[in-house]
C-alpha distance (Angstrom), angle and dihedral (degrees) to the residues before:
residue distance angle dihedral
X1 . . .
X2 3.85 . .
X3 3.78 121.2 .
X4 3.76 117.4 -109.7
X5 3.83 109.7 -90.3
X6 3.75 134.2 166.0
X7 3.73 128.1 -154.7
X8 3.73 122.7 -152.8
X9 3.75 117.9 -153.2
X10 3.76 106.9 -156.2
X11 3.74 118.7 174.7
X12 3.78 121.7 -140.3
X13 3.78 92.5 -112.6
X14 3.78 93.4 59.7
X15 3.80 95.6 47.2
X16 3.74 119.2 98.9
X17 3.79 102.6 -118.9
X18 3.78 118.9 -170.2
X19 3.75 116.7 -149.2
X20 3.78 106.2 -157.6
X21 3.80 92.0 -165.1
X22 3.78 94.0 55.9
X23 3.79 115.9 91.0
X24 3.74 126.9 -153.7
X25 3.79 121.8 -122.3
X26 3.80 95.1 -95.2
X27 3.81 94.4 53.2
X28 3.81 90.5 46.4
X29 3.81 91.2 51.2
X30 3.81 91.9 48.0
X31 3.80 90.6 50.5
X32 3.81 89.9 51.9
X33 3.82 94.9 52.2
X34 3.81 98.7 40.3
X35 3.84 93.8 94.4
X36 3.80 90.7 47.6
X37 3.79 92.0 49.2
X38 3.80 90.4 49.5
X39 3.82 91.7 51.3
X40 3.80 92.9 46.5
X41 3.79 91.8 47.5
X42 3.80 92.2 49.1
X43 3.80 91.0 46.7
X44 3.79 91.5 49.4
X45 3.79 93.0 51.1
X46 3.80 92.0 46.6
X47 3.81 90.7 47.8
X48 3.78 91.2 51.0
X49 3.82 92.0 48.3
X50 3.80 93.9 48.4
X51 3.81 91.1 46.9
X52 3.79 91.0 50.4
X53 3.81 91.5 48.6
X54 3.81 92.2 48.4
X55 3.80 89.8 49.9
X56 3.80 91.1 54.3
X57 3.82 93.4 44.2
X58 3.81 90.9 47.3
X59 3.78 91.8 52.4
X60 3.80 91.4 48.4
X61 3.82 91.4 50.5
X62 3.82 91.3 47.4
X63 3.82 91.8 50.5
X64 3.82 91.1 48.1
X65 3.81 92.8 50.1
X66 3.82 90.9 45.3
X67 3.80 92.9 50.5
X68 3.81 90.5 47.2
X69 3.80 90.9 51.8
X70 3.80 90.6 46.4
X71 3.81 90.2 50.4
X72 3.81 93.0 50.1
X73 3.80 92.6 47.6
X74 3.79 90.9 48.8
X75 3.82 91.2 49.5
X76 3.82 90.6 49.3
X77 3.81 91.5 49.0
X78 3.78 92.2 50.4
X79 3.81 91.5 49.7
X80 3.79 98.4 -110.3
X81 3.82 89.4 117.8
X82 3.79 125.6 38.8
């Protein structure tokens, strides 16, 4: 007597076949915008750095002009300048 066995005949068209090379729509969209994101990120960082540098330079220039004005006013008050 043979043991009870079943055979399933599944055609190739009904099988769920995964194609590892195929990408879904989200991965394809991300791959398309990666260069743009990299450029925007780099531009944002460079913009932040240049803004920070200009802030520091601006403060230094303002302090220098203020000290110069203070020095001239002090010299005028003390009679060194008429």
